[in-house]
N, C-alpha and C positions, 0 to 999 in steps of 0.2 A: 863632431862637426866635420863637414866635408873639407877637402883640401883647399877649395877656393873660398871657404868661409861662409857659403850660403846655407841658409836653413829655410825649409819650406814648411808651411803649415799643412795640417791634415786635409783641409778643404782643397788646397791647391793640388796635393798629391792625388786625392780622389778624382779631381777634375781631369788630370792627366791620364789616369787609369781608365776613366770613362771614355775619353777620347780614343784611347787605344782599343777599347772594347767596341767602339762604334766603327772601327776600321782603319783608324790612323796608324801608320807604321811607326815603330819605335824610332827609326832613324829620322823620320819626318818631325816627330815630337821633339827629339833631341836638338835638331837644327833650329826649329821654330822657337823653342823656349830656352835654349842654351843649357840644357840639362844633359848630363852624360847618359849614354845608353845604359850603362851598368846601373845607374841610379833608377832609371825608369823600370828596368827589368826587376829590380829589387822591390819597387813599389807594387808592381804587378803581382809578384810572388807573395808579398805580404797580404794582399787583399784576396788572393785566390783561396777558395775553400780547401780545407785539409782533406775532406772527403766530399764526394758529390752531394750537393744539397746541404752541406754542413757549414761550419763557421770557418773564418779565415784564421791564419796563424796569429795575426795581430789581435783579433777578437779573443782567441783562446788565451793568449798571454795576458790580456786585460782581465779576463775572467779569473785566471789563476791568481793574479794580484788581489782582486776583490775577494776571492775565496780565502786567501791567506789573512787578509785584514779582518774578515768576518769571523774566522776561527780565533784570532787573537782577541777580538772583542767578546766573543762567546766565553773564552777562558776567564777574562776579566770579570764578566758578569757572574759566572759560576762562583768565583772566589768572593765577590762582593755579597752574593746571596748567602754563602756559607757564613761569612762574618756577621751579616745581619741576623741570620738565624741563631747564631750563638749568643748575640747580644739580647735577643728576644727571650732566650731560655734563661739568661742570667737574671731577668726581672722577676 
């Protein structure tokens, strides 16, 4: 949580970044919306592609979490399949 206790949803953050991309200066956005410049720069960095034409850091981190979850589910399914196969052989 930020020092002043404010939390912003993803939609609001994206809106601020889009305004910046459309030409609004960070100091203008900071004054107008009461958000620190550091926070706005952080949001801009999070949405910036890691490589040209690529995905952003935030998207990459989300994909990493999803990949970890899928790997875990895959391991569970492998173990369940092995158990099921053993039970079938016992019959």
